[in-house]
Structures are given as structure tokens and as C-alpha cells.
C-alpha positions in Angstrom: 32.0 -139.2 -51.8 35.4 -136.9 -51.9 36.6 -134.7 -49.3 38.5 -131.5 -50.2 40.2 -129.7 -47.3 41.6 -126.4 -48.0 43.1 -125.9 -44.2 43.1 -122.4 -43.3 42.5 -119.3 -45.2 42.8 -115.6 -44.4 39.8 -113.6 -44.9 40.2 -111.3 -47.7 42.6 -113.7 -49.7 41.7 -116.9 -51.3 43.3 -120.3 -51.8 42.6 -122.5 -55.0 42.5 -126.2 -55.5 42.3 -128.2 -58.5 39.6 -131.3 -59.1 41.1 -133.6 -61.9 38.5 -135.5 -63.8 39.6 -138.9 -65.6 37.4 -139.9 -68.3 37.8 -143.6 -68.2 34.8 -144.6 -70.3 34.5 -145.6 -74.1 33.5 -142.2 -75.4 34.3 -138.5 -75.1 32.3 -137.5 -72.2 31.1 -133.9 -71.2 31.3 -133.2 -67.1 29.1 -131.1 -65.4 29.3 -129.9 -61.9 26.8 -128.3 -59.9 25.7 -126.9 -56.0 24.1 -129.9 -54.3 21.4 -127.9 -52.7 19.7 -130.8 -51.2 22.9 -130.6 -48.4 23.6 -127.0 -48.6 22.5 -123.8 -49.1 24.4 -121.6 -52.3 23.9 -118.4 -50.5 26.0 -119.4 -47.6 29.1 -120.6 -49.7 32.3 -119.3 -49.5 33.2 -121.5 -52.8 33.2 -121.0 -56.0 34.0 -123.1 -59.4 35.2 -122.7 -62.9 34.3 -123.9 -65.3 30.6 -125.2 -65.0 30.9 -127.7 -67.6 33.8 -129.1 -70.0 34.1 -131.8 -72.8 37.1 -134.8 -72.3 38.0 -136.8 -74.9 38.4 -140.6 -74.4 41.4 -141.3 -72.0 41.7 -137.5 -71.3 42.0 -135.4 -68.1 40.4 -132.5 -66.8 40.6 -129.8 -63.8 37.8 -128.0 -62.6 39.0 -125.0 -60.5 37.7 -124.5 -56.9 38.5 -121.4 -54.5 37.5 -120.6 -51.4 37.4 -116.9 -50.5 36.0 -116.2 -46.8 35.0 -113.1 -45.7 33.9 -113.8 -42.3 36.6 -114.6 -39.8 37.0 -117.3 -37.3 34.6 -119.5 -38.9 33.9 -122.8 -40.5 32.7 -123.8 -43.8 31.1 -126.7 -45.5 29.8 -127.5 -49.1 28.5 -129.9 -51.3 28.7 -130.3 -55.3 27.9 -133.1 -57.9 29.7 -133.7 -60.9 27.4 -135.5 -63.9 28.7 -137.4 -67.3 26.7 -138.4 -70.4 25.6 -141.1 -68.3 24.3 -139.9 -65.3 26.9 -141.2 -63.0 27.7 -138.9 -60.2 30.3 -138.2 -58.1 30.2 -135.8 -54.7 32.6 -133.3 -53.8 32.6 -131.8 -50.3 34.7 -128.8 -49.6 35.6 -127.6 -46.2 37.8 -125.1 -44.8 38.7 -122.7 -41.7 39.0 -119.1 -42.1 40.9 -116.6 -39.9 40.3 -112.7 -39.6 43.1 -110.4 -40.5 43.9 -108.1 -37.8 45.3 -104.8 -37.2 45.6 -103.2 -33.3 46.7 -100.0 -32.1 50.6 -99.7 -30.2 48.5 -98.3 -27.5 45.1 -98.0 -26.7 45.3 -94.9 -23.9 47.1 -92.0 -24.9 47.5 -88.7 -22.8 48.2 -85.4 -24.3 49.1 -82.8 -21.4 49.3 -78.9 -23.1 51.9 -77.0 -21.1 51.1 -73.5 -20.3 53.2 -71.9 -22.9 52.3 -74.3 -25.9 49.2 -73.6 -28.5 49.2 -77.8 -28.9 50.9 -80.9 -27.9 51.3 -83.7 -30.3 52.2 -87.3 -29.9 52.2 -90.4 -32.0 50.7 -93.7 -32.2 50.9 -96.7 -34.7 48.3 -98.8 -36.0 49.5 -101.9 -36.9 48.7 -105.0 -39.5 49.1 -108.5 -38.7 47.3 -109.5 -41.4 48.7 -111.2 -45.1 46.3 -109.1 -46.6 46.0 -104.9 -46.7 43.9 -103.6 -44.5 41.6 -100.1 -44.9 41.4 -98.3 -41.9 39.1 -95.2 -40.7 38.6 -93.0 -37.4 35.3 -92.7 -36.8 35.7 -88.8 -36.3 33.5 -85.7 -37.9 36.4 -82.7 -38.4 34.3 -80.4 -37.9 33.0 -81.5 -35.0 36.2 -82.0 -32.7 38.0 -78.9 -33.3 40.5 -79.9 -30.3 41.7 -83.2 -31.6 43.8 -83.5 -35.1 44.2 -87.1 -36.3 46.4 -87.5 -39.2 45.9 -89.5 -41.5 42.3 -90.4 -41.0 41.7 -92.9 -42.9 44.1 -95.3 -45.3 44.9 -98.3 -46.1 47.7 -100.4 -44.4 49.9 -102.6 -46.1 50.5 -106.2 -45.4 52.4 -107.1 -42.2 53.0 -103.7 -41.7 52.5 -100.4 -39.7 51.0 -96.8 -40.3 52.0 -94.0 -38.0 48.8 -91.7 -36.5 49.7 -88.2 -35.6 47.3 -87.0 -32.8 47.9 -83.7 -32.1 45.5 -81.7 -29.4 44.4 -77.4 -29.1 42.9 -77.1 -26.4 39.7 -75.8 -27.3 37.8 -76.0 -23.6 38.8 -74.5 -20.6 38.7 -78.1 -19.0 40.2 -81.8 -19.1 38.8 -83.4 -22.2 38.3 -87.3 -22.2 37.0 -88.6 -25.6 36.8 -92.4 -27.0 37.6 -92.9 -30.6 36.5 -96.0 -32.4 38.7 -97.0 -35.5 36.8 -99.2 -38.0 38.4 -101.7 -40.0 36.7 -103.8 -43.1 35.8 -107.3 -41.5 37.7 -106.0 -38.3 36.5 -105.4 -34.6 36.6 -101.9 -34.0 39.8 -100.9 -32.3 39.3 -98.5 -29.0 41.4 -95.0 -28.5 40.6 -93.6 -25.3 42.0 -90.2 -25.0 42.4 -87.8 -22.0 43.4 -84.3 -22.9 44.8 -81.6 -20.8 45.0 -77.7 -20.5 47.1 -76.9 -18.1 46.6 -72.8 -19.1 44.1 -72.5 -16.4 46.1 -73.9 -13.6 47.0 -77.4 -12.0 45.1 -80.1 -12.7 44.5 -83.7 -11.8 44.6 -85.9 -14.3 43.6 -89.5 -12.5 40.0 -90.3 -14.1 37.0 -89.8 -11.9 35.6 -93.4 -10.7 32.3 -93.0 -12.7 34.8 -92.5 -15.8 36.6 -95.5 -15.1 33.5 -97.5 -15.0 32.3 -96.3 -18.2 35.8 -97.4 -19.8 36.0 -101.0 -18.7 33.9 -102.5 -21.3 36.1 -102.9 -24.3 33.7 -105.3 -26.9 34.5 -102.6 -29.7 31.2 -103.6 -31.9 28.9 -103.6 -29.0 30.1 -100.0 -27.7 30.2 -98.6 -31.1 26.6 -99.4 -31.7 25.5 -99.0 -28.5 23.7 -95.3 -28.8 21.6 -96.7 -32.1 21.2 -100.4 -31.1 17.8 -101.8 -31.2 17.9 -104.1 -27.8 18.8 -102.3 -24.9 20.6 -104.7 -22.7 20.1 -105.5 -18.9 22.3 -103.5 -17.1 24.7 -102.1 -20.6 22.0 -99.4 -21.2 24.1 -96.1 -22.4 25.1 -93.2 -20.5 22.4 -90.9 -22.1 20.2 -91.8 -25.2 18.0 -89.9 -27.7 14.3 -90.3 -29.2 15.9 -90.4 -32.7 19.7 -91.0 -33.8 19.4 -89.4 -37.5 17.5 -86.1 -38.9 16.9 -85.9 -42.7 16.3 -82.4 -43.7 15.9 -83.2 -47.7 15.6 -80.1 -49.4 16.5 -76.6 -48.2 17.8 -73.3 -49.5 19.1 -70.2 -48.4 15.8 -68.4 -48.7 14.0 -71.2 -47.0 12.3 -70.4 -43.8 13.5 -71.8 -40.7 12.0 -75.6 -40.5 13.5 -77.3 -37.3 13.6 -80.8 -36.2 13.2 -81.7 -32.8 14.3 -84.4 -31.0 14.5 -85.8 -26.8 17.6 -86.6 -24.9 17.7 -88.9 -21.7 19.5 -89.0 -18.9 19.9 -92.8 -18.3 23.0 -92.7 -15.3 22.4 -92.0 -11.7 24.2 -88.8 -12.1 23.5 -85.4 -12.5 25.1 -83.5 -15.1 25.4 -80.8 -17.4 25.0 -81.9 -21.2 26.8 -79.8 -24.1 26.4 -80.0 -28.1 29.4 -79.8 -30.1 29.3 -76.9 -32.5 29.1 -77.0 -36.2 32.2 -75.2 -37.6 30.6 -74.6 -40.9 27.2 -73.1 -39.2 25.3 -75.0 -41.9 23.2 -77.2 -38.9 23.1 -75.2 -35.4 21.4 -77.0 -32.3 19.1 -75.1 -29.5 19.9 -75.3 -26.8 23.2 -75.5 -26.5 23.4 -77.2 -23.2 20.8 -78.2 -20.5 21.3 -79.7 -16.7 20.2 -83.0 -16.6 18.8 -84.7 -13.7 19.0 -88.5 -13.4 16.2 -90.2 -15.5 15.6 -86.7 -16.7 15.0 -85.7 -20.5 15.4 -82.5 -22.6 14.0 -81.3 -25.9 16.4 -79.9 -28.5 15.9 -78.7 -32.0 18.0 -78.6 -34.9 17.9 -75.7 -37.8 19.4 -76.0 -41.4 21.3 -73.1 -43.1 22.9 -74.2 -46.6 25.7 -71.9 -47.9 25.4 -72.6 -51.3 23.2 -74.4 -53.7 23.5 -77.8 -55.5 25.3 -79.7 -52.8 25.0 -81.8 -50.0 25.5 -81.3 -46.3 26.1 -83.5 -43.5 27.1 -83.3 -40.0 27.7 -85.6 -36.7 26.9 -83.9 -33.2 28.6 -85.0 -30.8 27.6 -85.3 -27.1 29.8 -83.9 -24.2 28.8 -84.1 -20.3 30.7 -81.9 -18.0 30.4 -84.1 -14.2 28.6 -82.1 -11.5 31.8 -80.8 -9.3 34.2 -81.7 -11.4 36.4 -80.2 -14.0 35.9 -83.1 -16.4 34.5 -82.7 -19.8 33.5 -86.1 -21.4 32.5 -87.5 -24.7 29.3 -89.6 -24.4 31.1 -92.7 -25.7 29.1 -93.1 -28.2 26.4 -90.5 -28.5 25.9 -88.7 -31.7 23.3 -87.1 -33.9 23.7 -87.1 -37.8 21.9 -85.0 -39.9 21.7 -84.5 -43.7 20.2 -82.4 -46.2 20.8 -80.9 -49.5 20.6 -77.7 -51.6 19.3 -79.0 -54.9 16.9 -77.5 -56.7 14.0 -79.8 -58.7 15.6 -79.5 -62.0 18.8 -80.0 -60.9 18.3 -83.7 -60.4 21.4 -83.7 -58.2 25.2 -85.1 -59.1 25.1 -88.4 -60.8 26.5 -90.8 -57.6 30.2 -92.5 -58.8 30.5 -95.4 -55.8 31.8 -99.0 -55.7 30.1 -101.2 -52.9 32.1 -104.5 -51.5 31.9 -107.2 -51.1 30.1 -107.8 -54.3 29.0 -111.0 -53.7 28.4 -112.8 -50.4 29.2 -111.3 -47.1 29.0 -113.7 -44.0 28.0 -113.3 -40.5 29.3 -115.3 -37.5 26.2 -117.6 -36.2 23.6 -116.1 -34.3 22.4 -116.8 -30.6 19.5 -114.5 -29.8 19.9 -112.2 -27.4 23.4 -111.8 -28.2 23.7 -109.6 -31.4 26.3 -110.1 -34.7 27.9 -107.8 -36.9 29.6 -107.5 -40.2 30.5 -104.3 -42.0 30.1 -102.7 -45.6 32.3 -101.0 -47.7 31.0 -97.9 -49.5 33.7 -96.7 -52.0 33.3 -93.1 -53.9 34.9 -91.6 -57.2 34.9 -88.4 -58.7 36.0 -85.3 -57.4 32.4 -84.3 -56.0 31.0 -85.8 -52.0 28.8 -88.7 -52.3 25.6 -88.5 -49.6 24.1 -92.1 -48.8 21.1 -92.9 -46.8 19.7 -96.3 -45.6 16.0 -96.9 -45.4 14.9 -99.2 -43.6 11.1 -101.3 -43.2 9.2 -99.9 -40.3 9.7 -103.1 -38.2 13.5 -104.6 -38.7 15.9 -106.6 -36.9 19.1 -104.8 -38.3 20.6 -101.8 -37.0 23.1 -99.9 -39.6 25.9 -97.2 -38.3 26.2 -94.8 -39.7 22.5 -94.6 -41.3 23.5 -91.8 -43.2 26.2 -88.9 -44.1 28.4 -87.3 -47.1 31.7 -89.4 -48.1 34.2 -86.8 -48.7 37.1 -89.1 -48.8 37.7 -91.9 -50.6 35.1 -94.5 -49.2 33.2 -94.9 -45.7 32.8 -98.1 -43.4 29.6 -99.5 -42.5 28.7 -101.3 -39.4 25.8 -103.9 -39.7 24.0 -105.3 -36.8 21.8 -108.3 -36.5 19.5 -108.5 -33.4 16.6 -110.2 -33.8 13.6 -109.2 -31.9 11.7 -112.7 -32.1 13.6 -115.2 -30.6 13.0 -117.9 -32.6 15.1 -120.1 -35.1 14.5 -118.8 -38.6 15.6 -117.3 -41.7 14.6 -113.2 -41.7 13.7 -111.4 -44.6 13.6 -107.7 -45.3 13.5 -105.1 -47.7 15.9 -102.4 -47.5 16.5 -98.9 -49.6 19.7 -97.3 -50.0 19.8 -93.8 -51.9 22.7 -91.6 -52.9 22.6 -87.7 -53.5 19.3 -87.7 -53.1 19.0 -89.0 -56.5 15.6 -90.8 -57.2 17.0 -92.2 -60.4 19.9 -93.7 -58.3 18.5 -96.1 -55.8 20.0 -99.1 -54.5 17.4 -101.6 -53.5 18.3 -103.8 -50.0 17.1 -107.0 -49.6 17.4 -108.4 -45.9 17.0 -111.8 -47.1 18.3 -114.5 -44.3 18.9 -114.5 -41.0 19.7 -118.2 -39.6 19.4 -117.4 -35.7 20.8 -120.5 -33.9 24.2 -122.0 -33.1 24.0 -125.5 -33.8 27.7 -127.1 -34.2 28.2 -130.8 -34.7 31.0 -132.9 -34.9 29.6 -136.3 -35.0 27.5 -138.5 -37.2 26.1 -137.2 -40.4 22.7 -135.2 -40.1 20.4 -135.0 -42.8 17.6 -133.0 -43.3 18.1 -130.5 -40.3 15.4 -128.5 -41.2 15.0 -124.3 -40.2 12.0 -122.3 -40.3 12.0 -119.2 -42.7 10.4 -116.1 -41.6 8.0 -116.1 -44.3 6.9 -119.9 -44.6 10.0 -121.4 -47.0 12.4 -123.8 -45.1 15.6 -124.9 -46.0 17.6 -128.0 -44.8 20.8 -128.4 -43.9 23.6 -131.5 -43.9 26.9 -131.5 -41.9 29.9 -134.1 -42.5 31.3 -136.5 -40.9 33.8 -135.1 -38.1 33.7 -132.2 -39.6 33.2 -129.9 -37.1 30.7 -127.3 -38.7 29.1 -123.6 -37.5 25.9 -124.3 -39.6 23.9 -121.0 -38.3 25.7 -118.7 -40.7 24.7 -115.5 -41.6 25.4 -113.6 -44.9 25.1 -110.2 -46.9 25.0 -110.2 -51.1 25.3 -107.4 -52.8 23.6 -108.4 -56.2 24.1 -105.6 -58.5 23.5 -101.8 -59.1 19.5 -102.5 -59.0 19.8 -105.2 -56.4 21.6 -105.2 -52.8 21.2 -108.1 -50.4 21.8 -108.5 -47.0 21.4 -112.1 -46.7 21.8 -112.4 -42.7 
């Protein structure tokens, strides 16, 4: 067996190695290369080869091209291939490689914006730094219609390799108090960055800027993925319950017209903390969606039912909004964005005969997307990218099975910019090793003819690490009955418990997790 080591490759880039074949037989030969399915799983591979067959004359040579293009950072990869000739003689190849993640970070993760008496607004700048050799997409997870006091420019874009992007942050006081907000910055194949913003409106007299101890405890955890998904996660970790939680995180109104009668949707909010607070919802500046009541006092462990109404302004369009929960602590002047606590609402005014707009989109990546090894009950994460083309908004909505081990955020929305980054979490409810198979659907613009079938296909939930002698026939139970085998090469540190996500075609979308 011949081993080829690609070394370390950054996610989002690729490295190529050529395998040279010399025909030393007495006749012209045909060489065929294929994946060795007895030793590794093809869908878990980050390696590709070209071509799969070649004719080589007597005494001639030919080079097969192998590329290594990892998509999960900080992981080890190992895969096996067989080259056959007309005589049936086999040559076994082993491809190995390691990935490192592309990296971006903020010049500062905390910013204080103090608006003096005489000013209408205050502006500061921070830098988003790309430390990788490949360009990096970023987006601030911020609904501009729900956060009128904080304006960020640019709110999304691409950072060139080894470059910085200057971000302008403006505070225009809306609330008669101190306002604290945690903002998440999402990047493709990147742990979310966190920006904590403290806004002070001095027009209403001297204010103490020091954060209360209660808030300091909440901001100590800086695990980007865990914090970002905490309000929608399908598991509640002990001692890590969110400040407040909702009975439902997303509401879908479907079709409504300007003449439709009110048909409100109800949901419940619960206070998980030991504090008494006044809870308020942000206001949709477009007035398309409205929550009533706008606020309520909540006792520790208490709950409150709210309702949402949808009134479209124009026919033949899609509407979306993300309401943010605001908490005002008792006996303080702090108004706090309950980081994160949001309610996503979606609706449309397409008539039955219009058929909605034909969606123009692209999903990335269009092949396998890998997740790190999953060791229950600790979840693992990846990101997906939906690109929008054309001049019309693009609505999307994920539809999951009734019972699922996966969580997607956002589950629905409308894309008006160039793209949207989606975070996928795997948190198995069944604490056993296995491949998890689920079927999902992704719909665009409420168009029943433009449906993306999503199959959550496989999740190997264990963390098996080998760096000793060759281990063959390592079986893993597949939830659903099938089995598979993994072989790990000698002296190669390989985490075999990989997960992946495949986007196969417009009509078939696979999560291989």
C-alpha cells in the first residue's frame, strides 16, 4: 500500500497530488481507479480523483490527479483507493491529510457607545479581520427593522484573504435608558464571533455605566455556536438554561391579503431565571407584523401568552421579521437584549393563481459538508450558505420531521441581500452510536413546484481515535438497520467519527451528519 500525505490544508482551499503509473507489462494496459468501500465510507471523503480510467501504452506513464478539499476545520482525513489493470492486479493507495479552519475575528468584542446630551447619534469603528488565505463571507445576525437604535455598515460582505474590513457602528438613541445588546457575526465554516454593545443615552441625566453582576454572569460564556443556538436548541443543558424561552421560535402565517380577517397566532414566553423582570418585544417598523401585548412583568418561573397579527401591505410579495426580546431589570435602568431570544415570523400575499416568484438561488457547498466528531450529549455544528440571485427577495423555510436530532437556525426567513448563512446543530437525543437518517424539505417563496428534498442521512455519534496498529472491520450501527466498516491506517491519528452534509442536486438535498 502506497501512502500519500497532503499535509495541512485550509478549509475552502484545495491541494493536488499526482499519482504516477508506469506500464511495465508486455502489453498496453487500461488502469481503473475506484474507492475502496471495504475500508472507508465514500460520503465521508474529502478527496477526489480524475480520471477514473486511462489507457497506458507499453512502457508509458500516466498521472492520476487527486485533490484534497476539506470543509471541516481542524480535522484529520484518511481514505483508501484501489487501482486495477486488465490482469486484475491491484495497487492500493491511502490518502491522508489534515485541515485547519479559516479564521476571522473582531478587533474588539466589547464596545461602549455613549451618546452625549447634544448629539443625535454616536459612531465608532471596529475591524473584522480575516487571518486565512482564502476569502471569507460574514454576516451580522441583525434584523434592521427590529434594531433601529443600532446601525451597522456593512452588515454583510466578503473579507479578502489576509485582509480587514472596517465596520461602522452607529447608535441612535431610541430607549430612555442604557441598552445592552449581544450581536452574533456568522461566517461560513466559522464559529460565530460575539460583539457586546453597551449603549448609553445621556440625554436623560447622569447614568452609571457599569454592568450589573447579573448581566456579567450571562456574558461570561463565549462559546459562539452554543450561545447562538441556545434559544432554539432541542436540548437544555443542566445549569445552562436560557434567561427566557419560547413555546415556539418560528411562526408561519402562510397566505394573507389586505382584506383578510385577523387570524392571530399565539405563543408562550417563560422566565427561566430567578429574577423579576419586565419583558418587552421590539416593534416591527414596517407594521406588517404586530405582537400584543407589547410587554409583561414576569415573575421567576412565570409565563405569559402573546399573539402575533399579520397585515400585508402589498399583494404578491413575501414578508418576514425577527422580533427580539428585551428585558428591563427591576430597580435598574438597563434594557437588555435577551441574548439570544427571538421570534421569527413569515407570511406572504401571493394569490393562488400567481404561483409566486420563481426562486433564483444556489446552495453551498454543493457536495459533502463535514461536521466534527459528535460525542453525545455535547452537540456539534456546521454552516450552510444560501445565495440569492436576481432583484426579488427570496423566502425560505425548512421543514423537519416530527422527531429530529437536528436543529437549524434560522429555520425560515426572507433574504434581501446576497446571501444567508445557516447554522446546523446535531444533538442526538438517543445516546447511542449510530448513523442517523432523517428527511427534510426546504421550500422557497412558498412555491410548491420549487421544493428541495433534504435527507438527514447519517450521523456517526462517537469519538473514536486511533493511532496504533491497523484496525479492520470497525462496525458502527446505523439507525435504520444498515452497517458499515471503517479502517484506520497505522500510525495515523484519525478521528473516524465524522459527520457530513451533502447537497446533491436541485431536487435532492442531503445532510450527511
